[in-house]
N, C-alpha and C positions, 0 to 999 in steps of 0.2 A: 504493500500500500504506500509506504514512504517512497519507494523507488518510483512508482507511477506518479506520485505527487511531484517529485523532483523533475521527472521528465516533462510533465505538463507546465511547470514553472519555466523550464528551459525553452520549451516550445513557445510559450507566451513571449519570452524575450526575443526569440528569433522572429516571431510574427511582427513585433513592433519594429525591429531593426530593418527587416526586409521591406516592410510597408513604407517606411520613411524613405528608404533608398529608391524604391520603385516610384513613389510619388514625385520625387525630385527629377528622376530620369525621364519619366513619362509626361511631366507637366507641359512641355511644348506641344506634344502630340495631342494631349487632352484639350488644349486650347483650340487647335485646328478642328478636332472632332466636335467641339461645342459649337463652333461657327457653322459646320456642315449640318448639324442637327437643327439649329435655329433657322437656317436658310431653306432646309428641306421640307419643313412642315410647321404648322402653328403649334405653339406650346413651349414649355421650358426645356432646358438642357437635360435635367434629371427626372427620373421617375422613382418614386419611393412607394414601398408597399409594406404593410405590417406583416411581419413574420414572427414565428415562435422560436425563441432562442434558448440558451442554457437555463435550466431550472424553470422552464415553461414561461419565461418572461418575454413579453412582446417587445419588438424593436422595429425600427424603420429601416428596411434594407434599401440601399441606394444603387441605382443603375443609371447608365446613360439611357435616355428615352429612345426607344426603337419603334414605338407604335404611335398612332394618332391619339390625340388627347381623348380620354374617356373610354379607351378600349377595354379596360378591366371590367366595365359594366356589362360587356357582352360575353364575359367568361374569363376564368382565371388561367386556363391552359392555352398554350400557343399551338395551334393545329396546323402542322406542316409548314414548309417553307413558303407556300403560296397563300398564307394567311393574309387576307386583304387589309388587315389592320396594321401590318408592318410597313414602315416607311421605306423608301428606297435606300436611304442611309442606314436604316435599321437592319436591313438584310445583310449588309456588309459587317456591321458591328456584331450581329449575332453569329455569323458564320465563323468568326475567329474569336468569339467570346470576349470581344473588346468592350462590350456593354457592361461587363462585370467589373471593370477597373475601379469605378468609384467605391466599390466595397472595401477598398483599402482603408477608407475612412471608418467603416464599420469595424475593421480589424484593429485599427489604432485605438478606437473607443472601447475595445474589449468585448464587443458584441459578437465578433466572429474570429475565426482563425483561418490560416491559409488552408489547412487540411481538417476536414470533419464532415459530418452529414450536412447536405444542403438544407437550409431552413425552409420549412413548409409554412403555408398559411394555416390559420387556426382550423379552418374547415376540414382539412385533411388530417391534422394532428388529432382531432376529435375521434377519428376512426382507428387510431393506434390501439394495439392490444397492450396489456400491462407490460409484457416483455419488451415491446417496441418502444415504450416510453423511456427506456434506458438511453435512447439517443439524445434525450434532453438533458442528460447529466454532463454533457460536454458542450463546448462552444461549437456552433454550426460552422461549416467551412466554405471556403471559396471553391474548393475541389475535394475530391475523395474517390474511393473505389467506385461508388455509384455514379459519380459524374463522368468517370472514364468509361464505364460500361454503357451508360446511356448518353453518350456525347451527342448523338443524333436523335434525342428523344422526340423532338417535334415532328420528325419524319415518321416515326412509329405511330404517333398519335394521328398524323395526317392520313395514314393509310387505314385507320380503324373506322368501322361503321359507327362506333359509339366511343369516341375518345375519352369521355369522362369515366365510363365503365372500364375501359382498358387500363386507364391510369390507376384507378382505385383497386381493381382486382388483379392486375398483372404487374404493372411497372412499379407501383409504390411498394408492394410487399418484397419484390426483388431488390429494390433499393435499400430497404431496411435491413435485409440480410447482409448486404455488402457493407452497410454502415457499421453494423455490429462487429464485423470482422476487424475494422480498424479500432473501434472503441475498446474491444476486449484485449487488444494487444498493441497499445500505443507505444511507439518507439521513434527515436530520431531517424533510424534507418527507413522506416515506413514513411515518415513525414517527408524526407527528402526524395524518396523513391516515387511517391505520388506526385509531388511537385514536378519532378523531372519528367515523368510520363505525361503529365498534363501539358507541359511546354512542348514536348515532342509531338503530341497529338495535334496541338494548335499549329505548329510549324508544318507538319505533314499535310495539313489542310490546304496549304498553299500549293 
């Protein structure tokens, strides 16, 4: 238990360090992206959504806006790459997961980590079993085993006759199993391995 606590403290330190470095290096690119988002469609640069974090506490997850304003009122899931709500700039941002960059702020604030379960909205957390609620014992992450496995989740949902049902009955349970794999054996090796695989996956997308 003490070993795991020490690992989590070290990971927290790495999260802060890497986030600050990344924000400094990416700031010029983020300014250009902000201009593209503003010129591409009406609305602000960022999109925030209430998600469930560690210890079941709600927080505002931050992303670059990739959809037209008010899209969440039409559904919480993104259905395929041809979802009409996605802006032209948004397609590019989503393809390379660039829309997730603002979550570096969530990481610095202590609401997220680089590696961990992706945070869900309360609607889906309410469907968790008692065993699955264990994912709320750690900080949610920017990436993780589930994120790697379901990198093209929107495509899977886009090919489903009932995306909501597919997500709840197939994708979400599979994600929770993968999330538990990391939670039950957190280590620096896994932390760096997942980050490396995520970067490699994004690069291969090009």
